[in-house]
N, C-alpha and C positions, 0 to 999 in steps of 0.2 A: 470841421475841426472837432465838434462834439464827438463824432463817431471815432475819430482818431484817438481822442483822450480815453474813451471807454475801452478801446482795443488795447491801448497801452496799459491801462489798469488791469485788464484781463490777463495780459502777459505776466504782469507782476504776481497776480493771484495764482497763476498756474504753479508758481514755485514757492508760494507762501502758505503757511498754516498757522492757526492759533497756537501760541506756545508761551512758555515762560521766557522772560527777558531779563537779562542781568542789568541792574541799575547801579550797582557798586561792586567792582571786581577787585578791590584792593584789601577787603576785609579778610581777616583770618579767624576762622572758627566762630561763627555767629551763634550765640547761645540764647539770647533773650530780647524780646521786643516790648515796647511800651508806647502808648499814645496818651498825651497829657490832657485830653479833653477839649483841646482847641486846635487840633490839627498838626501838632508837632510829634513826629515819630522818633523814637530813640531805639538804638540797638547796641548790644554789647558784643565785643569781639576781643581777640587777643591784642589788637592794636589799641583798643580803648572804646570810647563811646562815640557812635556816629549819630547825627541828627539830620532829619529832613523836615522842611517846612513847606514843601510843594508836592505832597502826595507821593513821596518816594522817588521823584525824578532825579534829584540831586541830594548828595549827602556830604556833610562836613564832619571832620574829626575834631572832637572836643576833649582835649586831654590835659588842659592846664590844671595842675595840682594833683593829677593821678599818676602814681609811679608806673613807669612803662612796663616794668617786669612783673607787676601784679597780675594775677589771674582774675579776670572780670566775669563774674558768674551771672548776675541778674540786675535788672534796672526797673525802677518804678517811678512814674511821673504824674504830677498833677499841677496844672497851670504852669508857673515858672519854676516849681520845685522838682528836683530830680534826685533820686537816691540810687546809689550803685553799691552792690555787694561784691566784695573781693576777698581774696585770701589774706589780705593785709588789714581788712576792716571795712567799715561802711563810710562812703564818701557822699557828700551832699553838695548840690548846686542850688543856689537861689536865683540864678539868672539864666535859666534855660540851658544849663550845661556849659556856659562860657568859662566859669571858674569853679573849682572843686576844693573842698576842705574835708578832712577826716572828722567824723563825729562819733565814731565808735571803733576802738582798736581791738576788734575781735573778728576772727575769720568768719565771714558770713556768706553763705551761698544764696540765701533767699531774702529779698527785701520786698515790701509790699506796703503801699499807702492805702488805708481804708478810712474814709471819712477824715476825722482830725487826728487819727493815729498813724504811726509809722511802725511797721514790724521789721525787725532784723532777726530772722529766725524766731526764737521764742522770746526775744527781748522786744519791749514795746516802749515807744516814746509818745507823749501827748503834748510835747512842747517843741516840736520841729527838730527833734534830734539833740536837744541840749542835754537831757537826762534820759536814762534808760533803766527799765526794771524787768526782771525775769518773770515770766508767766508760764509755769510748767505744771500746774496742777492737773493731774490726770495723765501725764506723759510718763514714759519709762525713765528711769534714772539715766543720766548722761545723754539725754536726747540731743541729737545734732541735726537740725532741720536741713533738708535739701531743697525743698520747694514749698511755696505758698500760693494760694489762690483764693479769690473772694467772689461770692455770688450773693448779692443783696444782703451784705453784712454777715453772711455765714462764711466763716473762714475755714479753709481746708489746708492740711499740713501733712507733708511727707517727711519721713526721717531716714537718715542714712543707716541707722543701726536697728531699726525696728520695722517689721512688716506692717502693711496696712496703711490706711489713711485716717487721720484724726481730724475732728471738726470742733469748732467753737462757735457758739451763738451769742457770746457776750464779750467779744473782742479780746479773746485770749485768757479771760479770767479762769475759765475751766475748759478742759479738752476731753473729748470722748472719741473712742475708736468707732468708726462706722462699722457696719456689719462685716465681720471678719471673713470675707471671701477673697481677699487679695493675699496670696501667699508669697509676697515679695516686697522689697523696699520700693517705695514710690519716689522716683527721682525727678519726675515732672508732673505737674497738675494743671488742669484747665477746668473752669466751672462757669456755667452760664445758664440761667433759667432752669435749674434742676438737672442739666446735663453735666456730668463730671467725667473727665478722662484722666487716667493715671498711668504714666509711663514707667515700666519696670523692666528688669532684665528678662522676665518671662514674656514680655510683650505689653500690649495696652489693654487695660481694663476699662470698661465703660459702665456708667450708671445713668439711668434716665429719671431717677426718682431721688435725687439729692443724696445718694450714697446708701440708701436703704437696701439695695441689691446691686450686685456687680456681676459682670461676666467678662471673660477673656475674649478678645477679638481674634479669632483663629486665623483670619486672612492676613493679618499683619505680623510678620516675623518678629521675634524678640531680638534684642541686641544688647548693648551694654547699658541700656536704660536711657539712651539719647533720643527723645521724641519731641516734636513740636506740635502744637495744637491750635486750631482756629475753627470758627464756624460762622456761617450765615444763618441765623436763627438756629434752632436745635435740630432741624431736619437735615441740613446740609453741613457736613462735618469734614474737616481736613486734618489729616495726620501725616506728619513727615517723620520718616525713620532713617536713622543713620545707616547708610549703605543700601537703602531701598528707594528713596525718593518720596513722592507725595501720593497719598491715598485719599480718595474722595468717596464719601457715602452720601446719597441723596434721600435715604430712607431711615434716618435716625440710627445709623450704624449697623443695619441688618446686612447690607451688601456693600462691597468695596471694590473700587477699580483704581489702577495706577494712573496718574496724570503727570507724566514726566516729559512731555513734549517740550523740547528746548532746554531742558534741565541738564546741563553738561556735567554738573557735579551732584551726585545723589547722596553725598555725605551730608544729609540734612539734619537740622536740629530745630531752631526756633521758628515759629510761625506767627502771623498776625493777619486778621482781616480788618480793613479800615477803608471806608469811603469808596466802596465798589471795587477794591483791589485786594488780592490775597498776596501776602509776602512770605517768602521762604528764605531762611538763612542757611547757608551751607558752609563747608570747610573753607571756601575762599571767595564767596560772593553773596550778595543779596539779590534775590530774584523777585520779580513782580509779575502778576498776571491779572487781567481783567476778570472780574467775577462772572460776567456773562459768557466768557469763553469756557469756564469750568462748569457752570450750572445754566445751561441754555434755556431752561423752562421758566426763568425769572421774568416776570412781566409786571410793569407798573409797581415796582417794589418800594416806591417812596424815595428812592435815591435818585437825585438829579445827576445825569451823566455830565461829564466835562467835555465830551467830544462825540462826534458821529462814530458809531461802531457797528459792524456787522459780525455777529458770532457765526461760528461754523454751523451749518444746517444739521438737523438731526431728524431721522437717522441719515447717515451718509456712508456708503451708497444707499439709495432709496428706491422704492417702487411701490405705488406710483406717487405717493404724497410725501412731502417733507416740510419741516417747519424751520423758520429762520427768526432769530431774535435780533432786533436792531435797536440802537440807542440814538436819541435825538437830544442834543444839549440845550436847545432853546426853541422857541416858537419858529417853525420853519415850514416852507412848502417843500414837500418830499415826493419824489417820483421813484417808484420801485418797479423794476422790469426784469425780464429774463432774456438773456442772450445765449445764442449757441456758440460753438467754438470758432465759427467763421466770422463772428462779429455781427451777426444778424439778430435784430431784436425780434423775438417770437411771441412775447406776451407782456402786457402792462398789468401789473397786479394792483398798484395803487398810484394815485396822483392827486394828493390833497395836502391840507395843512395839518401838522402834528404839533401838539404841545410838547414841552420838554418831558422826557420819560423813556421808559424801556417798553418795547412792543414786540409782538410776535405776529408772523404772517405765514400762512400755509400756501404751498404751491402743489396743485394737482396736475401731474404730468401723464395722465391716463392716455392721452392721445398723442404723446410725444415718443419718439424712438429713443433707444438707449444712447448714452453718450455723455460728454462733458458739457455742462451748462454753467452759466454765471448769473448770480443774483446781483443786480446793480442798483445801488441807491444813489440818487442825485438830489442835491439840494444847494441852491445858490452856486457857489464855486467849488463845492465838494462833490467828489465822486468816489464811492466806496464799492469794492467788488469782492464777492466771495465765490470760490469755485465749488461746484456740486457735481456729483456723479449719479446719473440715472442708470440703473442696472436692471433690465427686465429679463 
């Protein structure tokens, strides 16, 4: 019986590959993601605001109080408070998005919660949206913000009518332009631990020193300025581009590769990394993909997996050694073995107890002939299989 189950799993693996999976396919034009600090994910689309409380598996549309015809630009959340920027003004929910009310009747593309402040473009509120004041010192006249981002209380701002990126270190009291190496308007921004990404019509500019220097990423084509950003630490960066799909760099933006497997719609915009998953919003769907499928060299990263996972081996095809990352969600007895295409077990790599975490293991096939092989993980009632190709 055990051998039959393994062979069945191998047959499934023959036709399966790690890829993006659509978790919500009724959304229209996803533009912005937010996580509230306690596991609730929010996303804006033409339909309204969607929310997930189970790591993106299921999404609910939360529209009570939001005009259906309004254009929803951006969302920012903290605990039970959510702000939404639209072409008709700023809406606020104080109950996790169940009900909304307008708090500012001004077209607002960018909303951002920073500490006890809420920003709606260059307007700021310190009383949960009851009153608002303009903070434009240092900005050009008629500044119309298109995007906001925060990195350790340093706020970055992009404008529709002015090139470059502006920054404030005192919660908007004063603004300064970063080094003027961006010859375009910034329509989307991302900042984390000194890494800053700015999406423009020319393409994406990157800074790894908090905006002191910038360079244009030549590998990523320009478009109308629609880009989404996410990262796992500052070394592993994801960029989605409208009409191109998702790009990944694992060396702080030096080199880039496309990661579009399973992505049926490459009209991409918003992105988010949260709890071991990367999310990508497209013209008509929300896609999700496990981080270990995209960055297979992650091991013991401090993130507790929620399920048994085997990532695609790398390299693949390989000769003669290859590495596989696998995830264990809880203390388990794990048996790891290699099977050939006939279902014959040819080698046992490990048979021991593992703590919850992410691990990697290497297989040396120096004495094995070329062909298709299967990495098999067994634990209790779980059997996971990954196909590998040995090519000598």
